[in-house]
N, C-alpha and C positions, 0 to 999 in steps of 0.2 A: 510601357507597359501595358497586356493585351487589356483587350477586355474581362477579362473573365478573373488579371488575379485583384482587377479591380475592385469588385464586385468578391469578393472574400478577402480583398482586407478591407478591418474595418469593420470585420463586419459579424467580430469575438468581441467579450468581451474583457478586460485587460488580466485575469487573474481567473484563477479555478477551482473548481472543490471539489475537488479528488479524495476522497476520505484518507485519514492517517492511517499508517496499520495496526493505532488502537485499538481505535470502531473494527478495526474490519474483522480481529477476532473476537472484536464481544460479542458480534455478529454472530461465531459461528462456538461462543461460553468461553473463550479463553479471554484469563487478563494479560489486554494488553504487556503494558510493563510486565510479568515471568516472561513474554512468550518471549520480551528484546532482550533480558535478561537470560535469557535458555542460547538462546547466539550466539550472545555476551562468550558466552562458557565453553562454544563449540559443538553442544551436541549436534551428535547429527539430525535426516529428520527423519528415519527412521523412530530413533530415542525423542525429540517432541510429537508427534503424530503416538506412543502410546502415553509418554508422559497430559500430553495434552488431549487423552482420548477419542479424537480425530484421524480423515485418512490422510494420509504420505501427503495426498491431493492437495487438501487444503493448508500444511506445513509451505509444499511444496509457494502454492498460490500467495503461501501473506510473507514467506518470504523476497518469494521475485518483486513483487511490490513495496516491500522496507530495499530494497537493493534498487530501484530501476526511481522511489522517491522518495527514498529517508522514513524518517520513523513518524514523516506528520506535513499535511496539505498547508494551501495556500491559501488562506482566508480572504483577501483582499484587494485588492492593484491600485498606481499605482506607484 
C-alpha cells in the first residue's frame, strides 16, 4: 500500500448519512410515502411531476436517488 492509500484508508467513518428519498421528497413538499406508491404504480416522470406540482427534473432526481440508494439511508456503523 502506498503512502496516499494509507492516508485515505480509515480516515472516514464506517457509516454514511445520506438522506432517505422520503426526506428529500419532504424538502420539496412531496409526501415521501405517496411518491413511493406512485413509483410502484408505474406513473411516468411527467405524470409524477404534474401530480406533485414539481418539475420533471425534481422527480428525476428523486427517482435516481431511490434507484441508487433505495428507500432509506444508513444511520449507523459496525
